[in-house]
N, C-alpha and C positions, 0 to 999 in steps of 0.2 A: 487210577482206576480203569481196569480193563472190563470188557463184556465178554462173558463166557457161556458156554452152551453145554450141559449135560445131557445125552440121550441114552436112556437106562432101558435095558430089555434084552433077553437072550434072542427073542425073535428077529432082532436087527443083526446081531452078530451071526446067527444061523443062516440068515438070508431068507427065512420065512415072510419076512416083511422088508420092503426098501424103506430106508429112511427119507422122509420128505421134509424133516424140520429143518436140517441144516441150510439148504437153499431158500426156504421161506423166512427163517429167522434173519438171514443176511438182507433179504429184500425188505422186510419189516425195519431193520436198523437203517438201511440205506435210505428209505423214505424219510427217516427223522435226522439225516445228517450224522448217523453213528456207523461204526463198523465193529465186527466181531473179531475179539482178540484171540480167542481160542475156542476149541470144541474138543470134546471127549466122548467116546462111546464106552458104555459099561454094560456088563452082563447082569443077571439077576444073582450076584454074589454078595450078600451082606457085609462081609469084611472088607471088600475092596469099596463098596459104596460107602461105608463109614469112613474108611481112611481118606477117600477123596474128598468128601464133604468136610472132614476136619481141615484139611489142606485149603479147600476154597473158601470156607467160611472164615479162615483166618488171613485170607488175601485182601480182604476189602472190595474185591471185585463185584460187580452186578453179573448174577448168574442166574440162567434160567434152566431147570431141570425138568426134562419132559420123561414121563413114564413112572410106573411102580407105585403110583399112589391109591390104587383100588384096594379091595379088601379080600382078594384070593391069596392063597399061600405064596404064589410067586411075586407078589407085590411087597416090596421090602422098604421102600423109599421113606415112608412116613416113620416107621421105626428106626431105620438107619440115622435119619436126620435127628430124631431125638437122642439117639446114642451119641452122635458125633456132638451134640450140644450138651450132653450130660444132664438132660432133663426128661421127665416122663411124658407119655402120651396122655392128652386130656381131651374129652369131647368139647369143641369149641361151640359157644353159643350161636354164633352166625351160621355155622355149618349144620348144627342141629336143627335149626328152624328151617334152613332151605331143604335139608333131608327129609324132614317131617312133611313139608309141602309137596316133595316129590312123591312121596309114599301115598299121601292123600290124593294125589292127582291120578295116579296109576290105578288106585282103589276105585276112584270114581269112573275112570275110562273102562275099567273092567267090569263095572257093575257089581263090585264086591264090598263087604265092610271093611274098614281099616282094622288090620290085624298087626299091631306094633311088636307082638311077641312072636310072630311067624319067622322061622330062621332066616328067609331072605332079607326081611326088614331089619332084624338084629344085625345082619351082616352089612347091610346099607349103612347102618348108624356108624360103624367102624370107620367108615370113610371120612367121618367128621373128626376123628381123633387126630389132633396135630401136636407136635411139641409144645409144651407149656409155654406161653407167651407169644405163640406164633399168631401172626395175622391172617386174615383170610383173602383169597383172590377169587371173586366172583366168576361164575361159569354161566354164560348165558345160554349155553346149549341145553344143558338139563338141570341146571340149578346147583349141582353138587360142587362145592367150591374146592379150589387147591388152597395153598397156604404159603405164607411168606415168613422168613426169618431174615431180619435185617434187609440186605440187598439180595437176598437169595429168594427165588420165586418157583414154587413146585407146582407143575400142572399135569394133567394127564397125558398118556401117550397118544391119545386119539388126536390127529391135526385139527378135525373139526371143532374140538374144545381149545386145545392147546393156545392156537395161534391168536385167537381173539382175547384170551387171557393174558398172553404175553404183552400184547398191544395195550391191554388196560393197564398193566403194571407199568409199563414205560409212560404211557400218557399220564397216569396219575402220580407217579413218583419221580420221575426222571425228566420231565419236559425241559427243565432248566439246562440240560446238556444238548438239546436238540439244536443242530445246525449252528453249534458255537464256534467253529472253525470251518471256513471253506476249504474242502478237500478237492484235489485235482489229481488226474492220473494222465500221463502222456507217454507214447512209446513209439519205437520204430521197429520194423522188421528188416534184420540185418542178414545178408547173404555173404558166404564165403569167408566168414570170420570165426575163428575158435573162441569158444567161451572164456578160455583162460586169457586169451588177449583182452577181454573186456573187464577182467577183474580189477586191474589197477585203476581204471576209469571209475567203476562203481564205487570202490573204496574212497577214491578222491572226492566224489561227488557228496557221499554220506558224510565225510568229514567236514567238508565246507558248508554243508546245508543240513544241519542237525534235525530238522523237522521234515526230512524227505527220506524215503526208503528206495532204494534201487531194486529191479528185479530182472532176472534173466530166464526166459522160457524156451529151451531149445526144442525143435521139432525135427525129427528124423526124415530122411529122404524116402519118398514112396514113389509108386509108379505115377502118380499124378501131381506130386508136388516136389519141390526142391528142399534140401535141408535149410534150416534158417534158425534165427534166434530172435526172440521178440525181447528187445532191451527197453526198459522204461523206468520212470520215476513217479512216485506217488506220495502224497501227504499234503502238507499245508500248500495251498494255492499260490501264495505270494513266493514260496521258495521253490515250487516246481518249475515255474516259468525259466527262471535263470538256470536251473539245475538241467533242464531240458536243452537248453541253448548250449550247455557244455557237451551234452551228448551230440547234438548236431554238429557242433564245432569238431569233435573228435572224428566224426564220420567223413567230414570234409578234408581233414587232415590226412586221413588214412586212405583216402579215395575209396572208401568203402561203398558197396552197392547195398542201398537201403530203400525202404518206402515206409509210408506212414502206417503205424499200428492201428490196432482196433481202438475205436473211440471209448 
């Protein structure tokens, strides 16, 4: 089971808004001893959203989908999720209660009577229409919930709402996964070595230590820095230590110039 992130909205792809979800979700997961397996950006194109959700729903992954669950014409995620599942949209009881509370509070703050038939309030009620059988994801910011289908959690695009909802979903449904296996990462900065020369070493390490991944991050020469490669291993802590010893041994054998990588 991997953990995935879907970020939906034309405003991200057009550059009108910069994505803040990816680094924050990585941070949220890291705090719980988890890591992101994949991420994907999607525009407001219903056919592509449906096709993507059909794929991810069949994967068994834990997936967080940010954006597109509002009630304006460019919000397609709720309808697309229902289509991907082959079920209709229905007003969720929990969502209905929270939205009615939100309408009442707004009317009270404005000093006006509650008008449920007003166009804006009928539109608000649409935000509580989820795919049949969906669960609700509470929203501490304004009360209007997101929804869940299996291990998929659909939250708004607003970071102020989305991040606490993602944390709630993790803490409520997936705490058994937290800090299950100690993870570690170690690396060195190598100078004067071609990346192709490191490939056999990396392949051998991954073959001998199946719970470890190797990585190679080249950096080109600039006026203020030398060309170099950050070579490292990451994964299960018990296997990272001997795998990294293999890296250090290779450096000594090749008389390569290196220094400790980023912690």
